[in-house]
C-alpha positions in Angstrom: 2.6 -14.1 32.4 1.8 -12.1 29.5 4.3 -14.9 27.2 2.7 -17.3 28.7 -1.1 -15.9 27.0 1.3 -15.5 23.8 2.4 -19.0 23.5 -0.4 -20.8 25.0 -3.2 -18.6 22.1 -0.7 -18.2 18.9 -2.5 -22.2 17.9 -6.0 -20.2 17.6 -5.4 -17.2 15.4 -5.1 -14.7 18.1 -4.1 -10.9 16.7 -1.7 -9.4 19.1 -0.2 -5.3 18.3 2.4 -4.3 20.3 3.8 -0.8 20.4 0.7 1.1 19.9 -2.7 1.2 22.0 -6.2 2.1 21.4 -7.6 5.7 20.9 -11.4 4.2 20.8 -13.6 0.9 21.4 -17.0 0.2 20.1 -18.8 -2.7 20.6 -22.3 -3.9 19.9 -23.6 -7.5 20.0 -21.2 -9.3 17.2 -17.7 -7.3 18.3 -15.5 -5.0 19.0 -14.4 -2.1 16.7 -11.0 -0.7 17.7 -8.6 2.5 16.6 -5.4 2.3 17.1 -2.7 5.2 18.0 -1.1 4.2 14.4 -4.3 5.1 12.7 -5.1 1.6 11.6 -8.4 0.0 13.1 -10.0 -3.4 13.1 -13.4 -5.5 14.5 -12.5 -8.1 17.0 -14.4 -10.5 19.2 -12.8 -10.2 22.2 -10.4 -7.4 23.2 -7.7 -7.4 26.1 -6.1 -4.8 27.5 -3.2 -6.0 28.7 -0.5 -3.1 29.7 -0.2 -3.2 33.3 -1.2 -0.2 35.3 -1.0 1.9 32.9 -3.5 0.1 31.0 -6.1 2.5 28.7 -8.9 0.1 29.4 -10.1 1.5 32.8 -11.1 4.3 31.3 -13.5 2.3 29.0 -14.9 0.0 31.7 -17.9 0.5 30.3 -16.9 -2.6 28.2 -16.3 -6.5 29.6 -20.2 -6.4 29.4 -21.5 -9.3 28.0 -19.0 -11.9 29.3 
C-alpha cells in the first residue's frame, strides 16, 4: 500500500519524509507544524503517520480533527 500511495501522490507535489519520525505536532486552523527527530521541521496542510503498528501518531490522537 505504501508504494501505491507514494506513486499516486508524486504528481501532486507531496512531500515524503523517510527514515525519520516526528517529535512534536502542533495543529491550528491553517495547518500542522511538525518537528522531526533529525532536528528539521516543516509546516504542512496534512500529516499522515504511516509506519505500521509502531506509528507514533497514536500518541497524538488529538490530531485528525476537522477532516
